[in-house]
N, CA, C and O atoms as CSV, one atom per row, in Angstrom:
chain,resi,resn,atom,element,x,y,z
A,1,UNK,N,N,191.601,54.168,-24.402
A,1,UNK,CA,C,192.262,54.894,-23.349
A,1,UNK,C,C,193.753,55.009,-23.683
A,1,UNK,O,O,194.344,54.103,-24.272
A,2,UNK,N,N,194.331,56.117,-23.302
A,2,UNK,CA,C,195.754,56.358,-23.558
A,2,UNK,C,C,196.641,55.596,-22.585
A,2,UNK,O,O,196.279,55.374,-21.429
A,3,UNK,N,N,197.791,55.208,-23.070
A,3,UNK,CA,C,198.817,54.614,-22.244
A,3,UNK,C,C,199.245,55.625,-21.177
A,3,UNK,O,O,199.192,56.828,-21.429
A,4,UNK,N,N,199.659,55.178,-20.013
A,4,UNK,CA,C,200.046,56.101,-18.937
A,4,UNK,C,C,201.187,57.027,-19.341
A,4,UNK,O,O,201.213,58.191,-18.942
A,5,UNK,N,N,202.120,56.522,-20.121
A,5,UNK,CA,C,203.266,57.350,-20.515
A,5,UNK,C,C,202.884,58.425,-21.529
A,5,UNK,O,O,203.653,59.357,-21.763
A,6,UNK,N,N,201.703,58.303,-22.131
A,6,UNK,CA,C,201.249,59.274,-23.122
A,6,UNK,C,C,200.258,60.285,-22.549
A,6,UNK,O,O,199.643,61.038,-23.304
A,7,UNK,N,N,200.098,60.312,-21.244
A,7,UNK,CA,C,199.135,61.224,-20.621
A,7,UNK,C,C,199.835,62.378,-19.920
A,7,UNK,O,O,200.885,62.209,-19.301
A,8,UNK,N,N,199.229,63.553,-20.030
A,8,UNK,CA,C,199.631,64.676,-19.183
A,8,UNK,C,C,198.837,64.519,-17.895
A,8,UNK,O,O,197.613,64.399,-17.934
A,9,UNK,N,N,199.514,64.518,-16.761
A,9,UNK,CA,C,198.805,64.312,-15.503
A,9,UNK,C,C,199.038,65.435,-14.498
A,9,UNK,O,O,198.129,65.808,-13.756
A,10,UNK,N,N,200.234,65.962,-14.475
A,10,UNK,CA,C,200.585,66.951,-13.458
A,10,UNK,C,C,200.136,68.346,-13.859
A,10,UNK,O,O,200.118,68.698,-15.038
A,11,UNK,N,N,199.776,69.128,-12.858
A,11,UNK,CA,C,199.324,70.498,-13.097
A,11,UNK,C,C,200.395,71.321,-13.800
A,11,UNK,O,O,200.085,72.123,-14.681
A,12,UNK,N,N,201.648,71.128,-13.417
A,12,UNK,CA,C,202.726,71.914,-14.030
A,12,UNK,C,C,202.865,71.607,-15.524
A,12,UNK,O,O,203.219,72.491,-16.304
A,13,UNK,N,N,202.590,70.362,-15.929
A,13,UNK,CA,C,202.638,70.015,-17.351
A,13,UNK,C,C,201.518,70.707,-18.122
A,13,UNK,O,O,201.743,71.237,-19.211
A,14,UNK,N,N,200.313,70.702,-17.558
A,14,UNK,CA,C,199.189,71.391,-18.190
A,14,UNK,C,C,199.460,72.893,-18.266
A,14,UNK,O,O,199.181,73.530,-19.282
A,15,UNK,N,N,200.005,73.453,-17.186
A,15,UNK,CA,C,200.295,74.894,-17.158
A,15,UNK,C,C,201.291,75.287,-18.247
A,15,UNK,O,O,201.124,76.317,-18.901
A,16,UNK,N,N,202.332,74.463,-18.444
A,16,UNK,CA,C,203.313,74.753,-19.493
A,16,UNK,C,C,202.656,74.776,-20.870
A,16,UNK,O,O,202.936,75.656,-21.684
A,17,UNK,N,N,201.789,73.811,-21.123
A,17,UNK,CA,C,201.119,73.747,-22.425
A,17,UNK,C,C,200.208,74.950,-22.602
A,17,UNK,O,O,200.196,75.560,-23.672
A,18,UNK,N,N,199.449,75.302,-21.578
A,18,UNK,CA,C,198.532,76.436,-21.685
A,18,UNK,C,C,199.275,77.760,-21.849
A,18,UNK,O,O,198.811,78.639,-22.575
A,19,UNK,N,N,200.424,77.913,-21.183
A,19,UNK,CA,C,201.161,79.178,-21.247
A,19,UNK,C,C,202.057,79.280,-22.473
A,19,UNK,O,O,202.144,80.345,-23.083
A,20,UNK,N,N,202.721,78.193,-22.843
A,20,UNK,CA,C,203.735,78.246,-23.894
A,20,UNK,C,C,203.301,77.616,-25.212
A,20,UNK,O,O,203.983,77.770,-26.225
A,21,UNK,N,N,202.188,76.918,-25.207
A,21,UNK,CA,C,201.772,76.202,-26.405
A,21,UNK,C,C,201.042,77.068,-27.414
A,21,UNK,O,O,200.534,78.141,-27.088
A,22,UNK,N,N,201.000,76.579,-28.646
A,22,UNK,CA,C,200.235,77.229,-29.702
A,22,UNK,C,C,198.799,76.748,-29.613
A,22,UNK,O,O,198.547,75.604,-29.235
A,23,UNK,N,N,197.858,77.615,-29.959
A,23,UNK,CA,C,196.453,77.251,-29.891
A,23,UNK,C,C,195.787,77.253,-31.256
A,23,UNK,O,O,196.086,78.092,-32.105
A,24,UNK,N,N,194.881,76.302,-31.458
A,24,UNK,CA,C,194.076,76.207,-32.666
A,24,UNK,C,C,192.631,76.005,-32.239
A,24,UNK,O,O,192.346,75.186,-31.366
A,25,UNK,N,N,191.723,76.747,-32.850
A,25,UNK,CA,C,190.323,76.683,-32.446
A,25,UNK,C,C,189.441,76.421,-33.660
A,25,UNK,O,O,189.608,77.032,-34.715
A,26,UNK,N,N,188.489,75.490,-33.483
A,26,UNK,CA,C,187.507,75.216,-34.523
A,26,UNK,C,C,186.234,74.714,-33.851
A,26,UNK,O,O,186.253,73.709,-33.139
A,27,UNK,N,N,185.146,75.407,-34.078
A,27,UNK,CA,C,183.837,75.083,-33.500
A,27,UNK,C,C,183.942,74.867,-31.987
A,27,UNK,O,O,184.221,75.811,-31.248
A,28,UNK,N,N,183.723,73.645,-31.524
A,28,UNK,CA,C,183.691,73.363,-30.089
A,28,UNK,C,C,185.026,72.858,-29.547
A,28,UNK,O,O,185.144,72.623,-28.344
A,29,UNK,N,N,186.030,72.686,-30.402
A,29,UNK,CA,C,187.311,72.121,-29.985
A,29,UNK,C,C,188.393,73.198,-29.970
A,29,UNK,O,O,188.548,73.949,-30.933
A,30,UNK,N,N,189.133,73.264,-28.872
A,30,UNK,CA,C,190.279,74.164,-28.766
A,30,UNK,C,C,191.487,73.294,-28.465
A,30,UNK,O,O,191.522,72.612,-27.440
A,31,UNK,N,N,192.471,73.311,-29.342
A,31,UNK,CA,C,193.641,72.450,-29.237
A,31,UNK,C,C,194.868,73.286,-28.904
A,31,UNK,O,O,195.138,74.291,-29.562
A,32,UNK,N,N,195.609,72.873,-27.884
A,32,UNK,CA,C,196.869,73.524,-27.514
A,32,UNK,C,C,197.976,72.492,-27.706
A,32,UNK,O,O,197.859,71.349,-27.264
A,33,UNK,N,N,199.059,72.913,-28.375
A,33,UNK,CA,C,200.181,71.997,-28.585
A,33,UNK,C,C,201.484,72.668,-28.166
A,33,UNK,O,O,201.622,73.891,-28.214
A,34,UNK,N,N,202.429,71.838,-27.757
A,34,UNK,CA,C,203.753,72.313,-27.355
A,34,UNK,C,C,204.746,71.187,-27.610
A,34,UNK,O,O,204.481,70.034,-27.269
A,35,UNK,N,N,205.870,71.510,-28.201
A,35,UNK,CA,C,206.891,70.490,-28.469
A,35,UNK,C,C,207.507,70.010,-27.165
A,35,UNK,O,O,207.624,70.756,-26.194
A,36,UNK,N,N,207.900,68.729,-27.173
A,36,UNK,CA,C,208.623,68.176,-26.029
A,36,UNK,C,C,209.873,67.466,-26.532
A,36,UNK,O,O,210.052,67.296,-27.738
A,37,UNK,N,N,210.718,67.059,-25.631
A,37,UNK,CA,C,211.964,66.373,-25.992
A,37,UNK,C,C,211.864,64.872,-25.766
A,37,UNK,O,O,212.881,64.195,-25.612
A,38,UNK,N,N,210.655,64.357,-25.745
A,38,UNK,CA,C,210.439,62.932,-25.520
A,38,UNK,C,C,210.291,62.210,-26.851
A,38,UNK,O,O,210.093,62.845,-27.887
A,39,UNK,N,N,210.387,60.884,-26.825
A,39,UNK,CA,C,210.241,60.090,-28.043
A,39,UNK,C,C,208.786,60.003,-28.492
A,39,UNK,O,O,208.513,59.814,-29.677
A,40,UNK,N,N,207.863,60.139,-27.564
A,40,UNK,CA,C,206.446,60.013,-27.916
A,40,UNK,C,C,205.680,61.264,-27.497
A,40,UNK,O,O,206.122,62.026,-26.638
A,41,UNK,N,N,204.536,61.453,-28.118
A,41,UNK,CA,C,203.670,62.585,-27.782
A,41,UNK,C,C,202.885,62.275,-26.521
A,41,UNK,O,O,202.629,61.112,-26.208
A,42,UNK,N,N,202.503,63.326,-25.795
A,42,UNK,CA,C,201.663,63.159,-24.609
A,42,UNK,C,C,200.430,64.022,-24.780
A,42,UNK,O,O,200.484,65.070,-25.424
A,43,UNK,N,N,199.317,63.587,-24.206
A,43,UNK,CA,C,198.041,64.255,-24.378
A,43,UNK,C,C,197.366,64.486,-23.035
A,43,UNK,O,O,197.541,63.715,-22.091
A,44,UNK,N,N,196.603,65.546,-22.968
A,44,UNK,CA,C,195.777,65.829,-21.805
A,44,UNK,C,C,194.462,66.405,-22.285
A,44,UNK,O,O,194.429,67.143,-23.270
A,45,UNK,N,N,193.390,66.078,-21.607
A,45,UNK,CA,C,192.068,66.545,-21.998
A,45,UNK,C,C,191.440,67.327,-20.857
A,45,UNK,O,O,191.525,66.932,-19.695
A,46,UNK,N,N,190.813,68.438,-21.202
A,46,UNK,CA,C,190.148,69.284,-20.218
A,46,UNK,C,C,188.756,69.591,-20.739
A,46,UNK,O,O,188.587,69.954,-21.903
A,47,UNK,N,N,187.761,69.446,-19.877
A,47,UNK,CA,C,186.390,69.833,-20.213
A,47,UNK,C,C,185.993,70.925,-19.234
A,47,UNK,O,O,186.067,70.736,-18.020
A,48,UNK,N,N,185.579,72.050,-19.755
A,48,UNK,CA,C,185.268,73.223,-18.947
A,48,UNK,C,C,184.046,73.008,-18.059
A,48,UNK,O,O,183.143,72.240,-18.390
A,49,UNK,N,N,184.039,73.703,-16.926
A,49,UNK,CA,C,182.871,73.676,-16.049
A,49,UNK,C,C,181.683,74.368,-16.687
A,49,UNK,O,O,180.552,74.196,-16.234
A,50,UNK,N,N,181.924,75.152,-17.735
A,50,UNK,CA,C,180.821,75.760,-18.476
A,50,UNK,C,C,179.974,74.682,-19.136
A,50,UNK,O,O,178.764,74.841,-19.293
A,51,UNK,N,N,180.619,73.580,-19.523
A,51,UNK,CA,C,179.901,72.484,-20.165
A,51,UNK,C,C,179.007,71.774,-19.159
A,51,UNK,O,O,177.833,71.525,-19.433
A,52,UNK,N,N,179.559,71.448,-18.003
A,52,UNK,CA,C,178.794,70.818,-16.928
A,52,UNK,C,C,179.502,71.087,-15.614
A,52,UNK,O,O,180.729,71.018,-15.539
A,53,UNK,N,N,178.748,71.388,-14.597
A,53,UNK,CA,C,179.335,71.629,-13.279
A,53,UNK,C,C,179.655,70.316,-12.567
A,53,UNK,O,O,180.382,70.310,-11.573
A,54,UNK,N,N,179.117,69.204,-13.072
A,54,UNK,CA,C,179.318,67.901,-12.435
A,54,UNK,C,C,180.548,67.206,-13.002
A,54,UNK,O,O,180.657,67.006,-14.212
A,55,UNK,N,N,181.476,66.839,-12.113
A,55,UNK,CA,C,182.723,66.193,-12.530
A,55,UNK,C,C,182.464,64.853,-13.212
A,55,UNK,O,O,183.194,64.472,-14.127
A,56,UNK,N,N,181.441,64.146,-12.778
A,56,UNK,CA,C,181.128,62.841,-13.367
A,56,UNK,C,C,180.843,62.986,-14.857
A,56,UNK,O,O,181.329,62.192,-15.662
A,57,UNK,N,N,180.071,63.978,-15.221
A,57,UNK,CA,C,179.725,64.205,-16.630
A,57,UNK,C,C,180.964,64.637,-17.414
A,57,UNK,O,O,181.196,64.155,-18.522
A,58,UNK,N,N,181.757,65.542,-16.842
A,58,UNK,CA,C,182.972,65.993,-17.531
A,58,UNK,C,C,183.944,64.836,-17.747
A,58,UNK,O,O,184.581,64.754,-18.797
A,59,UNK,N,N,184.065,63.944,-16.767
A,59,UNK,CA,C,184.966,62.799,-16.898
A,59,UNK,C,C,184.478,61.814,-17.953
A,59,UNK,O,O,185.294,61.215,-18.653
A,60,UNK,N,N,183.180,61.633,-18.081
A,60,UNK,CA,C,182.640,60.745,-19.119
A,60,UNK,C,C,182.958,61.283,-20.502
A,60,UNK,O,O,183.241,60.512,-21.419
A,61,UNK,N,N,182.915,62.594,-20.660
A,61,UNK,CA,C,183.214,63.213,-21.946
A,61,UNK,C,C,184.676,62.996,-22.315
A,61,UNK,O,O,185.005,62.747,-23.475
A,62,UNK,N,N,185.549,63.091,-21.317
A,62,UNK,CA,C,186.982,62.893,-21.571
A,62,UNK,C,C,187.219,61.490,-22.064
A,62,UNK,O,O,188.360,61.116,-22.338
């Protein structure tokens, strides 16, 4: 599990990455990255409802 300081948690943080970040796609993985001014990198994981409509299953995958 990631340290709390290394997690993207707020909607506005995810929105910035999705809107301003670069995207890379390979098979089933789509990676979005965006530079920040922090000392460490932060990560956020999203599993689409297309994969499963149940939040429990999506959270287990994360």
